[in-house]
mmCIF file as gemmi writes it, N, C-alpha and C atoms, coordinates in Angstrom:
data_model
loop_
_atom_site.group_PDB
_atom_site.id
_atom_site.type_symbol
_atom_site.label_atom_id
_atom_site.label_alt_id
_atom_site.label_comp_id
_atom_site.label_asym_id
_atom_site.label_entity_id
_atom_site.label_seq_id
_atom_site.pdbx_PDB_ins_code
_atom_site.Cartn_x
_atom_site.Cartn_y
_atom_site.Cartn_z
_atom_site.occupancy
_atom_site.B_iso_or_equiv
_atom_site.pdbx_formal_charge
_atom_site.auth_seq_id
_atom_site.auth_asym_id
_atom_site.pdbx_PDB_model_num
ATOM 1 N N . MET Axp A 1 ? 3.019 8.753 -4.896 1 0 ? 1 A 1
ATOM 2 C CA . MET Axp A 1 ? 2.332 9.828 -4.437 1 0 ? 1 A 1
ATOM 3 C C . MET Axp A 1 ? 2.952 10.359 -3.349 1 0 ? 1 A 1
ATOM 4 N N . ASN Axp A 2 ? 2.925 11.771 -3.138 1 0 ? 2 A 1
ATOM 5 C CA . ASN Axp A 2 ? 3.746 12.458 -1.987 1 0 ? 2 A 1
ATOM 6 C C . ASN Axp A 2 ? 2.684 12.917 -1.338 1 0 ? 2 A 1
ATOM 7 N N . LEU Axp A 3 ? 2.967 12.694 0.203 1 0 ? 3 A 1
ATOM 8 C CA . LEU Axp A 3 ? 1.683 13.043 1.396 1 0 ? 3 A 1
ATOM 9 C C . LEU Axp A 3 ? 2.43 13.935 2.023 1 0 ? 3 A 1
ATOM 10 N N . PRO Axp A 4 ? 1.611 15.079 2.623 1 0 ? 4 A 1
ATOM 11 C CA . PRO Axp A 4 ? 2.352 16.063 3.475 1 0 ? 4 A 1
ATOM 12 C C . PRO Axp A 4 ? 2.29 15.684 4.863 1 0 ? 4 A 1
ATOM 13 N N . TYR Axp A 5 ? 2.734 14.553 5.161 1 0 ? 5 A 1
ATOM 14 C CA . TYR Axp A 5 ? 2.692 13.998 6.639 1 0 ? 5 A 1
ATOM 15 C C . TYR Axp A 5 ? 4.07 13.386 6.805 1 0 ? 5 A 1
ATOM 16 N N . SER Axp A 6 ? 4.434 13.312 8.203 1 0 ? 6 A 1
ATOM 17 C CA . SER Axp A 6 ? 5.719 12.523 8.505 1 0 ? 6 A 1
ATOM 18 C C . SER Axp A 6 ? 5.622 11.034 8.031 1 0 ? 6 A 1
ATOM 19 N N . PHE Axp A 7 ? 6.763 10.473 8.077 1 0 ? 7 A 1
ATOM 20 C CA . PHE Axp A 7 ? 7.056 9.112 7.514 1 0 ? 7 A 1
ATOM 21 C C . PHE Axp A 7 ? 6.215 8.247 8.573 1 0 ? 7 A 1
ATOM 22 N N . ASP Axp A 8 ? 6.417 8.537 10.271 1 0 ? 8 A 1
ATOM 23 C CA . ASP Axp A 8 ? 5.892 7.601 11.079 1 0 ? 8 A 1
ATOM 24 C C . ASP Axp A 8 ? 4.29 7.654 10.857 1 0 ? 8 A 1
ATOM 25 N N . ARG Axp A 9 ? 3.689 8.945 10.682 1 0 ? 9 A 1
ATOM 26 C CA . ARG Axp A 9 ? 2.24 8.947 10.536 1 0 ? 9 A 1
ATOM 27 C C . ARG Axp A 9 ? 1.818 8.26 9.512 1 0 ? 9 A 1
ATOM 28 N N . VAL Axp A 10 ? 2.453 8.14 8.345 1 0 ? 10 A 1
ATOM 29 C CA . VAL Axp A 10 ? 2.116 7.507 6.9 1 0 ? 10 A 1
ATOM 30 C C . VAL Axp A 10 ? 2.224 6.069 7.256 1 0 ? 10 A 1
ATOM 31 N N . TRP Axp A 11 ? 3.359 5.821 7.945 1 0 ? 11 A 1
ATOM 32 C CA . TRP Axp A 11 ? 3.731 4.258 8.096 1 0 ? 11 A 1
ATOM 33 C C . TRP Axp A 11 ? 2.221 3.472 8.939 1 0 ? 11 A 1
ATOM 34 N N . ASP Axp A 12 ? 2.269 4.135 10.078 1 0 ? 12 A 1
ATOM 35 C CA . ASP Axp A 12 ? 1.199 3.812 11.055 1 0 ? 12 A 1
ATOM 36 C C . ASP Axp A 12 ? -0.203 3.592 10.383 1 0 ? 12 A 1
ATOM 37 N N . ALA Axp A 13 ? -0.511 4.695 9.2 1 0 ? 13 A 1
ATOM 38 C CA . ALA Axp A 13 ? -1.783 4.557 8.754 1 0 ? 13 A 1
ATOM 39 C C . ALA Axp A 13 ? -1.768 3.665 7.473 1 0 ? 13 A 1
ATOM 40 N N . ALA Axp A 14 ? -0.605 3.115 6.846 1 0 ? 14 A 1
ATOM 41 C CA . ALA Axp A 14 ? -0.415 2.116 5.859 1 0 ? 14 A 1
ATOM 42 C C . ALA Axp A 14 ? -0.773 0.803 6.257 1 0 ? 14 A 1
ATOM 43 N N . ILE Axp A 15 ? 0.033 0.488 7.46 1 0 ? 15 A 1
ATOM 44 C CA . ILE Axp A 15 ? -0.067 -0.67 8.015 1 0 ? 15 A 1
ATOM 45 C C . ILE Axp A 15 ? -1.857 -0.696 8.532 1 0 ? 15 A 1
ATOM 46 N N . SER Axp A 16 ? -2.202 0.063 9.085 1 0 ? 16 A 1
ATOM 47 C CA . SER Axp A 16 ? -3.802 0.069 9.6 1 0 ? 16 A 1
ATOM 48 C C . SER Axp A 16 ? -4.602 -0.304 8.269 1 0 ? 16 A 1
ATOM 49 N N . VAL Axp A 17 ? -4.412 0.546 7.215 1 0 ? 17 A 1
ATOM 50 C CA . VAL Axp A 17 ? -5.573 0.359 6.046 1 0 ? 17 A 1
ATOM 51 C C . VAL Axp A 17 ? -5.169 -1.007 5.628 1 0 ? 17 A 1
ATOM 52 N N . LEU Axp A 18 ? -3.946 -1.587 5.606 1 0 ? 18 A 1
ATOM 53 C CA . LEU Axp A 18 ? -3.68 -2.832 4.822 1 0 ? 18 A 1
ATOM 54 C C . LEU Axp A 18 ? -4.44 -3.843 5.957 1 0 ? 18 A 1
ATOM 55 N N . GLN Axp A 19 ? -4.308 -3.586 7.151 1 0 ? 19 A 1
ATOM 56 C CA . GLN Axp A 19 ? -4.942 -4.716 8.173 1 0 ? 19 A 1
ATOM 57 C C . GLN Axp A 19 ? -6.448 -4.7 8.135 1 0 ? 19 A 1
ATOM 58 N N . GLN Axp A 20 ? -6.953 -3.287 7.909 1 0 ? 20 A 1
ATOM 59 C CA . GLN Axp A 20 ? -8.38 -3.201 7.725 1 0 ? 20 A 1
ATOM 60 C C . GLN Axp A 20 ? -9.009 -3.917 6.247 1 0 ? 20 A 1
ATOM 61 N N . ALA Axp A 21 ? -8.23 -4.016 5.48 1 0 ? 21 A 1
ATOM 62 C CA . ALA Axp A 21 ? -8.359 -4.54 4.08 1 0 ? 21 A 1
ATOM 63 C C . ALA Axp A 21 ? -8.224 -5.899 4.163 1 0 ? 21 A 1
ATOM 64 N N . LYS Axp A 22 ? -7.768 -6.668 5.088 1 0 ? 22 A 1
ATOM 65 C CA . LYS Axp A 22 ? -7.487 -7.911 5.586 1 0 ? 22 A 1
ATOM 66 C C . LYS Axp A 22 ? -6.395 -8.525 4.655 1 0 ? 22 A 1
ATOM 67 N N . TRP Axp A 23 ? -5.59 -7.625 3.854 1 0 ? 23 A 1
ATOM 68 C CA . TRP Axp A 23 ? -4.366 -7.942 3.363 1 0 ? 23 A 1
ATOM 69 C C . TRP Axp A 23 ? -3.596 -8.7 4.302 1 0 ? 23 A 1
ATOM 70 N N . ASN Axp A 24 ? -2.998 -9.798 3.631 1 0 ? 24 A 1
ATOM 71 C CA . ASN Axp A 24 ? -1.677 -10.538 4.459 1 0 ? 24 A 1
ATOM 72 C C . ASN Axp A 24 ? -0.326 -9.847 4.424 1 0 ? 24 A 1
ATOM 73 N N . VAL Axp A 25 ? -0.171 -9.12 5.514 1 0 ? 25 A 1
ATOM 74 C CA . VAL Axp A 25 ? 1.089 -8.463 5.498 1 0 ? 25 A 1
ATOM 75 C C . VAL Axp A 25 ? 2.304 -9.429 5.6 1 0 ? 25 A 1
ATOM 76 N N . THR Axp A 26 ? 3.094 -9.832 4.829 1 0 ? 26 A 1
ATOM 77 C CA . THR Axp A 26 ? 4.202 -10.834 4.968 1 0 ? 26 A 1
ATOM 78 C C . THR Axp A 26 ? 5.57 -10.293 5.175 1 0 ? 26 A 1
ATOM 79 N N . ARG Axp A 27 ? 5.821 -8.965 4.903 1 0 ? 27 A 1
ATOM 80 C CA . ARG Axp A 27 ? 6.953 -8.357 5.389 1 0 ? 27 A 1
ATOM 81 C C . ARG Axp A 27 ? 6.815 -6.767 5.736 1 0 ? 27 A 1
ATOM 82 N N . ALA Axp A 28 ? 7.16 -6.455 6.933 1 0 ? 28 A 1
ATOM 83 C CA . ALA Axp A 28 ? 7.031 -5.131 6.922 1 0 ? 28 A 1
ATOM 84 C C . ALA Axp A 28 ? 8.386 -4.324 7.73 1 0 ? 28 A 1
ATOM 85 N N . ASP Axp A 29 ? 9.128 -3.648 6.979 1 0 ? 29 A 1
ATOM 86 C CA . ASP Axp A 29 ? 10.483 -3.289 7.674 1 0 ? 29 A 1
ATOM 87 C C . ASP Axp A 29 ? 10.242 -1.645 7.721 1 0 ? 29 A 1
ATOM 88 N N . LYS Axp A 30 ? 10.042 -1.277 8.888 1 0 ? 30 A 1
ATOM 89 C CA . LYS Axp A 30 ? 10.018 0.363 8.979 1 0 ? 30 A 1
ATOM 90 C C . LYS Axp A 30 ? 11.228 0.827 8.697 1 0 ? 30 A 1
ATOM 91 N N . ALA Axp A 31 ? 12.583 0.305 8.94 1 0 ? 31 A 1
ATOM 92 C CA . ALA Axp A 31 ? 14.001 0.984 8.732 1 0 ? 31 A 1
ATOM 93 C C . ALA Axp A 31 ? 14.026 1.278 7.329 1 0 ? 31 A 1
ATOM 94 N N . THR Axp A 32 ? 13.713 0.253 6.576 1 0 ? 32 A 1
ATOM 95 C CA . THR Axp A 32 ? 13.748 0.56 4.959 1 0 ? 32 A 1
ATOM 96 C C . THR Axp A 32 ? 12.519 1.131 4.299 1 0 ? 32 A 1
ATOM 97 N N . GLY Axp A 33 ? 11.108 1.177 5.075 1 0 ? 33 A 1
ATOM 98 C CA . GLY Axp A 33 ? 10.307 1.671 4.629 1 0 ? 33 A 1
ATOM 99 C C . GLY Axp A 33 ? 9.405 0.838 3.698 1 0 ? 33 A 1
ATOM 100 N N . GLY Axp A 34 ? 10.045 -0.334 3.534 1 0 ? 34 A 1
ATOM 101 C CA . GLY Axp A 34 ? 8.831 -1.456 2.756 1 0 ? 34 A 1
ATOM 102 C C . GLY Axp A 34 ? 8.073 -2.307 3.34 1 0 ? 34 A 1
ATOM 103 N N . ILE Axp A 35 ? 7.175 -2.777 2.541 1 0 ? 35 A 1
ATOM 104 C CA . ILE Axp A 35 ? 6.088 -3.472 3.111 1 0 ? 35 A 1
ATOM 105 C C . ILE Axp A 35 ? 5.574 -4.406 2.003 1 0 ? 35 A 1
ATOM 106 N N . GLU Axp A 36 ? 5.28 -5.549 2.254 1 0 ? 36 A 1
ATOM 107 C CA . GLU Axp A 36 ? 4.907 -6.625 1.102 1 0 ? 36 A 1
ATOM 108 C C . GLU Axp A 36 ? 3.636 -7.333 1.608 1 0 ? 36 A 1
ATOM 109 N N . VAL Axp A 37 ? 2.697 -7.154 0.852 1 0 ? 37 A 1
ATOM 110 C CA . VAL Axp A 37 ? 1.417 -7.768 1.152 1 0 ? 37 A 1
ATOM 111 C C . VAL Axp A 37 ? 1.02 -8.904 0.102 1 0 ? 37 A 1
ATOM 112 N N . HIS Axp A 38 ? 0.28 -9.679 0.512 1 0 ? 38 A 1
ATOM 113 C CA . HIS Axp A 38 ? -0.605 -10.711 -0.367 1 0 ? 38 A 1
ATOM 114 C C . HIS Axp A 38 ? -2.074 -10.483 -0.43 1 0 ? 38 A 1
ATOM 115 N N . ALA Axp A 39 ? -2.666 -10.575 -1.503 1 0 ? 39 A 1
ATOM 116 C CA . ALA Axp A 39 ? -3.982 -10.253 -1.615 1 0 ? 39 A 1
ATOM 117 C C . ALA Axp A 39 ? -4.789 -11.073 -2.528 1 0 ? 39 A 1
ATOM 118 N N . VAL Axp A 40 ? -5.87 -11.701 -2.268 1 0 ? 40 A 1
ATOM 119 C CA . VAL Axp A 40 ? -6.507 -12.687 -2.964 1 0 ? 40 A 1
ATOM 120 C C . VAL Axp A 40 ? -7.366 -11.908 -3.766 1 0 ? 40 A 1
ATOM 121 N N . MET Axp A 41 ? -7.296 -11.94 -5.081 1 0 ? 41 A 1
ATOM 122 C CA . MET Axp A 41 ? -7.854 -10.636 -6.185 1 0 ? 41 A 1
ATOM 123 C C . MET Axp A 41 ? -9.412 -11.051 -6.131 1 0 ? 41 A 1
ATOM 124 N N . ASP Axp A 42 ? -9.739 -12.36 -6.748 1 0 ? 42 A 1
ATOM 125 C CA . ASP Axp A 42 ? -11.047 -12.678 -6.745 1 0 ? 42 A 1
ATOM 126 C C . ASP Axp A 42 ? -11.19 -14.188 -7.278 1 0 ? 42 A 1
ATOM 127 N N . MET Axp A 43 ? -12.204 -14.646 -7.462 1 0 ? 43 A 1
ATOM 128 C CA . MET Axp A 43 ? -12.336 -16.188 -7.782 1 0 ? 43 A 1
ATOM 129 C C . MET Axp A 43 ? -11.722 -16.762 -8.847 1 0 ? 43 A 1
ATOM 130 N N . ILE Axp A 44 ? -11.657 -15.833 -10.077 1 0 ? 44 A 1
ATOM 131 C CA . ILE Axp A 44 ? -10.998 -16.389 -11.293 1 0 ? 44 A 1
ATOM 132 C C . ILE Axp A 44 ? -9.538 -16.035 -11.163 1 0 ? 44 A 1
ATOM 133 N N . THR Axp A 45 ? -8.883 -15.456 -10.085 1 0 ? 45 A 1
ATOM 134 C CA . THR Axp A 45 ? -7.334 -15.194 -10.423 1 0 ? 45 A 1
ATOM 135 C C . THR Axp A 45 ? -6.866 -15.752 -9.014 1 0 ? 45 A 1
ATOM 136 N N . TRP Axp A 46 ? -5.631 -15.483 -9.1 1 0 ? 46 A 1
ATOM 137 C CA . TRP Axp A 46 ? -4.894 -16.074 -7.807 1 0 ? 46 A 1
ATOM 138 C C . TRP Axp A 46 ? -4.366 -15.047 -6.856 1 0 ? 46 A 1
ATOM 139 N N . THR Axp A 47 ? -3.753 -15.31 -6.016 1 0 ? 47 A 1
ATOM 140 C CA . THR Axp A 47 ? -3.136 -14.521 -4.904 1 0 ? 47 A 1
ATOM 141 C C . THR Axp A 47 ? -2.121 -13.435 -5.693 1 0 ? 47 A 1
ATOM 142 N N . GLU Axp A 48 ? -2.205 -12.145 -5.437 1 0 ? 48 A 1
ATOM 143 C CA . GLU Axp A 48 ? -1.19 -11.404 -6.03 1 0 ? 48 A 1
ATOM 144 C C . GLU Axp A 48 ? -0.485 -10.777 -4.831 1 0 ? 48 A 1
ATOM 145 N N . THR Axp A 49 ? 0.728 -10.569 -5.069 1 0 ? 49 A 1
ATOM 146 C CA . THR Axp A 49 ? 1.861 -9.855 -4.106 1 0 ? 49 A 1
ATOM 147 C C . THR Axp A 49 ? 2.165 -8.293 -4.502 1 0 ? 49 A 1
ATOM 148 N N . PHE Axp A 50 ? 1.828 -7.583 -3.634 1 0 ? 50 A 1
ATOM 149 C CA . PHE Axp A 50 ? 1.936 -6.227 -3.758 1 0 ? 50 A 1
ATOM 150 C C . PHE Axp A 50 ? 3.112 -5.387 -2.935 1 0 ? 50 A 1
ATOM 151 N N . PHE Axp A 51 ? 3.842 -4.605 -3.435 1 0 ? 51 A 1
ATOM 152 C CA . PHE Axp A 51 ? 4.951 -3.732 -2.577 1 0 ? 51 A 1
ATOM 153 C C . PHE Axp A 51 ? 4.293 -2.504 -2.063 1 0 ? 51 A 1
ATOM 154 N N . VAL Axp A 52 ? 4.864 -1.823 -0.984 1 0 ? 52 A 1
ATOM 155 C CA . VAL Axp A 52 ? 4.474 -0.632 -0.843 1 0 ? 52 A 1
ATOM 156 C C . VAL Axp A 52 ? 5.861 -0.045 -0.283 1 0 ? 52 A 1
ATOM 157 N N . ASN Axp A 53 ? 6.471 0.93 -0.892 1 0 ? 53 A 1
ATOM 158 C CA . ASN Axp A 53 ? 7.458 1.784 -0.081 1 0 ? 53 A 1
ATOM 159 C C . ASN Axp A 53 ? 7.345 3.274 0.183 1 0 ? 53 A 1
ATOM 160 N N . LEU Axp A 54 ? 7.723 3.24 1.474 1 0 ? 54 A 1
ATOM 161 C CA . LEU Axp A 54 ? 7.649 4.775 1.96 1 0 ? 54 A 1
ATOM 162 C C . LEU Axp A 54 ? 9.223 5.317 2.138 1 0 ? 54 A 1
ATOM 163 N N . THR Axp A 55 ? 9.144 6.424 1.428 1 0 ? 55 A 1
ATOM 164 C CA . THR Axp A 55 ? 10.215 7.216 1.514 1 0 ? 55 A 1
ATOM 165 C C . THR Axp A 55 ? 9.99 8.527 2.322 1 0 ? 55 A 1
ATOM 166 N N . ARG Axp A 56 ? 10.978 8.966 3.309 1 0 ? 56 A 1
ATOM 167 C CA . ARG Axp A 56 ? 10.961 10.112 4.002 1 0 ? 56 A 1
ATOM 168 C C . ARG Axp A 56 ? 11.486 11.065 3.05 1 0 ? 56 A 1
ATOM 169 N N . ASN Axp A 57 ? 10.668 12.064 2.589 1 0 ? 57 A 1
ATOM 170 C CA . ASN Axp A 57 ? 11.217 13.269 1.661 1 0 ? 57 A 1
ATOM 171 C C . ASN Axp A 57 ? 11.931 14.274 2.631 1 0 ? 57 A 1
ATOM 172 N N . ASN Axp A 58 ? 10.93 14.725 3.62 1 0 ? 58 A 1
ATOM 173 C CA . ASN Axp A 58 ? 11.674 15.502 4.984 1 0 ? 58 A 1
ATOM 174 C C . ASN Axp A 58 ? 10.715 15.291 6.176 1 0 ? 58 A 1
ATOM 175 N N . ASP Axp A 59 ? 10.659 16.17 7.142 1 0 ? 59 A 1
ATOM 176 C CA . ASP Axp A 59 ? 9.951 15.927 8.344 1 0 ? 59 A 1
ATOM 177 C C . ASP Axp A 59 ? 8.626 16.097 8.131 1 0 ? 59 A 1
ATOM 178 N N . ASP Axp A 60 ? 8.169 16.271 7.229 1 0 ? 60 A 1
ATOM 179 C CA . ASP Axp A 60 ? 6.739 16.645 6.899 1 0 ? 60 A 1
ATOM 180 C C . ASP Axp A 60 ? 6.07 16.18 5.529 1 0 ? 60 A 1
ATOM 181 N N . SER Axp A 61 ? 7.126 15.142 5.04 1 0 ? 61 A 1
ATOM 182 C CA . SER Axp A 61 ? 6.705 15.101 3.673 1 0 ? 61 A 1
ATOM 183 C C . SER Axp A 61 ? 6.953 13.205 3.428 1 0 ? 61 A 1
ATOM 184 N N . THR Axp A 62 ? 6.105 12.398 3.024 1 0 ? 62 A 1
ATOM 185 C CA . THR Axp A 62 ? 6.534 11.133 2.755 1 0 ? 62 A 1
ATOM 186 C C . THR Axp A 62 ? 6.017 10.828 1.293 1 0 ? 62 A 1
ATOM 187 N N . ARG Axp A 63 ? 6.892 10.002 0.659 1 0 ? 63 A 1
ATOM 188 C CA . ARG Axp A 63 ? 6.546 9.374 -0.612 1 0 ? 63 A 1
ATOM 189 C C . ARG Axp A 63 ? 6.181 8.042 -0.583 1 0 ? 63 A 1
ATOM 190 N N . VAL Axp A 64 ? 4.882 7.864 -1.249 1 0 ? 64 A 1
ATOM 191 C CA . VAL Axp A 64 ? 4.362 6.37 -1.179 1 0 ? 64 A 1
ATOM 192 C C . VAL Axp A 64 ? 4.557 5.838 -2.496 1 0 ? 64 A 1
ATOM 193 N N . ILE Axp A 65 ? 4.972 4.658 -2.82 1 0 ? 65 A 1
ATOM 194 C CA . ILE Axp A 65 ? 4.845 3.969 -4.246 1 0 ? 65 A 1
ATOM 195 C C . ILE Axp A 65 ? 4.196 2.57 -3.886 1 0 ? 65 A 1
ATOM 196 N N . MET Axp A 66 ? 3.201 2.236 -4.734 1 0 ? 66 A 1
ATOM 197 C CA . MET Axp A 66 ? 2.769 0.913 -4.543 1 0 ? 66 A 1
ATOM 198 C C . MET Axp A 66 ? 2.569 0.345 -5.847 1 0 ? 66 A 1
ATOM 199 N N . GLY Axp A 67 ? 2.974 -1.052 -5.999 1 0 ? 67 A 1
ATOM 200 C CA . GLY Axp A 67 ? 2.783 -1.944 -7.06 1 0 ? 67 A 1
ATOM 201 C C . GLY Axp A 67 ? 2.882 -3.358 -7.122 1 0 ? 67 A 1
ATOM 202 N N . ARG Axp A 68 ? 2.744 -4.182 -8.01 1 0 ? 68 A 1
ATOM 203 C CA . ARG Axp A 68 ? 2.377 -5.479 -7.994 1 0 ? 68 A 1
ATOM 204 C C . ARG Axp A 68 ? 3.959 -5.811 -8.235 1 0 ? 68 A 1
ATOM 205 N N . ILE Axp A 69 ? 4.265 -6.977 -7.794 1 0 ? 69 A 1
ATOM 206 C CA . ILE Axp A 69 ? 5.527 -8.051 -7.684 1 0 ? 69 A 1
ATOM 207 C C . ILE Axp A 69 ? 5.211 -9.049 -8.714 1 0 ? 69 A 1
ATOM 208 N N . GLY Axp A 70 ? 5.922 -9.257 -9.558 1 0 ? 70 A 1
ATOM 209 C CA . GLY Axp A 70 ? 5.823 -10.574 -10.473 1 0 ? 70 A 1
ATOM 210 C C . GLY Axp A 70 ? 4.812 -10.35 -11.651 1 0 ? 70 A 1
ATOM 211 N N . LEU Axp A 71 ? 4.802 -11.327 -12.603 1 0 ? 71 A 1
ATOM 212 C CA . LEU Axp A 71 ? 3.822 -11.487 -13.554 1 0 ? 71 A 1
ATOM 213 C C . LEU Axp A 71 ? 2.333 -11.705 -13.355 1 0 ? 71 A 1
ATOM 214 N N . ALA Axp A 72 ? 1.407 -11.151 -14.12 1 0 ? 72 A 1
ATOM 215 C CA . ALA Axp A 72 ? 0.327 -11.585 -14.028 1 0 ? 72 A 1
ATOM 216 C C . ALA Axp A 72 ? -0.471 -11.914 -15.204 1 0 ? 72 A 1
ATOM 217 N N . GLN Axp A 73 ? -1.808 -12.61 -15.252 1 0 ? 73 A 1
ATOM 218 C CA . GLN Axp A 73 ? -2.473 -12.783 -16.369 1 0 ? 73 A 1
ATOM 219 C C . GLN Axp A 73 ? -3.263 -11.05 -16.917 1 0 ? 73 A 1
ATOM 220 N N . PRO Axp A 74 ? -3.373 -11.015 -18.255 1 0 ? 74 A 1
ATOM 221 C CA . PRO Axp A 74 ? -3.991 -9.596 -18.582 1 0 ? 74 A 1
ATOM 222 C C . PRO Axp A 74 ? -5.073 -9.285 -17.725 1 0 ? 74 A 1
ATOM 223 N N . VAL Axp A 75 ? -5.855 -10.435 -17.577 1 0 ? 75 A 1
ATOM 224 C CA . VAL Axp A 75 ? -7.214 -9.854 -16.825 1 0 ? 75 A 1
ATOM 225 C C . VAL Axp A 75 ? -6.911 -9.419 -15.301 1 0 ? 75 A 1
ATOM 226 N N . ASP Axp A 76 ? -5.777 -9.601 -14.642 1 0 ? 76 A 1
ATOM 227 C CA . ASP Axp A 76 ? -5.154 -9.186 -13.44 1 0 ? 76 A 1
ATOM 228 C C . ASP Axp A 76 ? -4.872 -7.71 -13.669 1 0 ? 76 A 1
ATOM 229 N N . TRP Axp A 77 ? -4.283 -7.416 -14.658 1 0 ? 77 A 1
ATOM 230 C CA . TRP Axp A 77 ? -3.772 -5.904 -14.808 1 0 ? 77 A 1
ATOM 231 C C . TRP Axp A 77 ? -4.927 -4.971 -14.329 1 0 ? 77 A 1
ATOM 232 N N . GLY Axp A 78 ? -6.122 -4.959 -14.793 1 0 ? 78 A 1
ATOM 233 C CA . GLY Axp A 78 ? -7.086 -3.699 -14.214 1 0 ? 78 A 1
ATOM 234 C C . GLY Axp A 78 ? -7.454 -4.113 -12.997 1 0 ? 78 A 1
ATOM 235 N N . ILE Axp A 79 ? -7.51 -5.237 -12.438 1 0 ? 79 A 1
ATOM 236 C CA . ILE Axp A 79 ? -7.98 -5.603 -11.072 1 0 ? 79 A 1
ATOM 237 C C . ILE Axp A 79 ? -6.96 -5.214 -10.075 1 0 ? 79 A 1
ATOM 238 N N . SER Axp A 80 ? -5.6 -5.413 -10.464 1 0 ? 80 A 1
ATOM 239 C CA . SER Axp A 80 ? -4.344 -4.681 -9.755 1 0 ? 80 A 1
ATOM 240 C C . SER Axp A 80 ? -4.382 -3.314 -9.498 1 0 ? 80 A 1
ATOM 241 N N . ARG Axp A 81 ? -4.709 -2.82 -10.803 1 0 ? 81 A 1
ATOM 242 C CA . ARG Axp A 81 ? -4.694 -1.144 -10.627 1 0 ? 81 A 1
ATOM 243 C C . ARG Axp A 81 ? -5.794 -0.919 -9.902 1 0 ? 81 A 1
ATOM 244 N N . GLN Axp A 82 ? -7.058 -1.388 -9.846 1 0 ? 82 A 1
ATOM 245 C CA . GLN Axp A 82 ? -8.078 -0.94 -8.775 1 0 ? 82 A 1
ATOM 246 C C . GLN Axp A 82 ? -7.608 -1.206 -7.551 1 0 ? 82 A 1
ATOM 247 N N . TYR Axp A 83 ? -6.855 -2.196 -7.143 1 0 ? 83 A 1
ATOM 248 C CA . TYR Axp A 83 ? -6.401 -2.52 -5.529 1 0 ? 83 A 1
ATOM 249 C C . TYR Axp A 83 ? -5.242 -1.523 -5.243 1 0 ? 83 A 1
ATOM 250 N N . ILE Axp A 84 ? -4.648 -1 -6.183 1 0 ? 84 A 1
ATOM 251 C CA . ILE Axp A 84 ? -3.586 -0.245 -5.718 1 0 ? 84 A 1
ATOM 252 C C . ILE Axp A 84 ? -4.239 1.301 -5.736 1 0 ? 84 A 1
ATOM 253 N N . GLU Axp A 85 ? -5.228 1.536 -6.565 1 0 ? 85 A 1
ATOM 254 C CA . GLU Axp A 85 ? -5.82 2.854 -6.281 1 0 ? 85 A 1
ATOM 255 C C . GLU Axp A 85 ? -6.505 2.966 -5.12 1 0 ? 85 A 1
ATOM 256 N N . SER Axp A 86 ? -7.377 2.065 -4.851 1 0 ? 86 A 1
ATOM 257 C CA . SER Axp A 86 ? -7.959 1.924 -3.667 1 0 ? 86 A 1
ATOM 258 C C . SER Axp A 86 ? -7.292 1.94 -2.331 1 0 ? 86 A 1
ATOM 259 N N . PHE Axp A 87 ? -6.014 1.214 -2.281 1 0 ? 87 A 1
ATOM 260 C CA . PHE Axp A 87 ? -5.201 1.391 -1.113 1 0 ? 87 A 1
ATOM 261 C C . PHE Axp A 87 ? -4.606 2.899 -0.967 1 0 ? 87 A 1
ATOM 262 N N . LEU Axp A 88 ? -4.434 3.546 -1.935 1 0 ? 88 A 1
ATOM 263 C CA . LEU Axp A 88 ? -3.724 4.845 -1.884 1 0 ? 88 A 1
ATOM 264 C C . LEU Axp A 88 ? -4.819 5.926 -1.692 1 0 ? 88 A 1
ATOM 265 N N . ASN Axp A 89 ? -6.059 5.821 -2.006 1 0 ? 89 A 1
ATOM 266 C CA . ASN Axp A 89 ? -7.078 6.528 -1.648 1 0 ? 89 A 1
ATOM 267 C C . ASN Axp A 89 ? -7.599 6.462 -0.076 1 0 ? 89 A 1
ATOM 268 N N . LYS Axp A 90 ? -7.657 5.363 0.127 1 0 ? 90 A 1
ATOM 269 C CA . LYS Axp A 90 ? -7.965 4.983 1.703 1 0 ? 90 A 1
ATOM 270 C C . LYS Axp A 90 ? -6.61 5.411 2.494 1 0 ? 90 A 1
ATOM 271 N N . LEU Axp A 91 ? -5.652 5.409 2.083 1 0 ? 91 A 1
ATOM 272 C CA . LEU Axp A 91 ? -4.29 5.75 2.82 1 0 ? 91 A 1
ATOM 273 C C . LEU Axp A 91 ? -4.509 7.317 2.923 1 0 ? 91 A 1
ATOM 274 N N . ALA Axp A 92 ? -4.986 8.039 2.149 1 0 ? 92 A 1
ATOM 275 C CA . ALA Axp A 92 ? -5.036 9.4 1.901 1 0 ? 92 A 1
ATOM 276 C C . ALA Axp A 92 ? -6.126 9.832 2.621 1 0 ? 92 A 1
ATOM 277 N N . ASN Axp A 93 ? -7.336 9.23 2.491 1 0 ? 93 A 1
ATOM 278 C CA . ASN Axp A 93 ? -8.48 9.44 3.554 1 0 ? 93 A 1
ATOM 279 C C . ASN Axp A 93 ? -7.913 9.333 4.84 1 0 ? 93 A 1
ATOM 280 N N . ALA Axp A 94 ? -7.486 7.941 5.416 1 0 ? 94 A 1
ATOM 281 C CA . ALA Axp A 94 ? -7.151 7.893 6.782 1 0 ? 94 A 1
ATOM 282 C C . ALA Axp A 94 ? -6.444 8.89 7.36 1 0 ? 94 A 1
ATOM 283 N N . LEU Axp A 95 ? -5.169 9.41 6.604 1 0 ? 95 A 1
ATOM 284 C CA . LEU Axp A 95 ? -4.356 10.617 7.005 1 0 ? 95 A 1
ATOM 285 C C . LEU Axp A 95 ? -5.21 11.677 7.366 1 0 ? 95 A 1
ATOM 286 N N . LYS Axp A 96 ? -6.31 12.112 6.423 1 0 ? 96 A 1
ATOM 287 C CA . LYS Axp A 96 ? -6.858 13.466 6.332 1 0 ? 96 A 1
ATOM 288 C C . LYS Axp A 96 ? -7.863 13.352 7.445 1 0 ? 96 A 1
ATOM 289 N N . SER Axp A 97 ? -8.603 12.097 7.768 1 0 ? 97 A 1
ATOM 290 C CA . SER Axp A 97 ? -9.326 12.099 8.986 1 0 ? 97 A 1
ATOM 291 C C . SER Axp A 97 ? -8.977 11.962 10.2 1 0 ? 97 A 1
ATOM 292 N N . ALA Axp A 98 ? -7.509 11.601 10.164 1 0 ? 98 A 1
ATOM 293 C CA . ALA Axp A 98 ? -6.836 11.643 11.691 1 0 ? 98 A 1
ATOM 294 C C . ALA Axp A 98 ? -6.331 12.867 12.228 1 0 ? 98 A 1
ATOM 295 N N . GLY Axp A 99 ? -6.49 13.895 11.19 1 0 ? 99 A 1
ATOM 296 C CA . GLY Axp A 99 ? -6.07 15.446 11.474 1 0 ? 99 A 1
ATOM 297 C C . GLY Axp A 99 ? -4.964 15.688 11.565 1 0 ? 99 A 1
């Protein structure tokens, strides 16, 4: 997803959204734009590891890519997609509401 905001603004919002969701941020490297997080999916699955990559397109545009690291059970595929879509929607909303 490309967002019409500066890298710094998107970085700060992404970290905030992850903290509010109570996901365990295990690695965050602003220099590379890489974030790694662990999230407990639900009672029938295990903890999943996700990555978020932020790339500076230009001064007023940042690309955000999020995905799951590693293999998962088929039941996890839909849940992971929901987590990713939820994060991206919350990130976009946080950036819009911050004005």
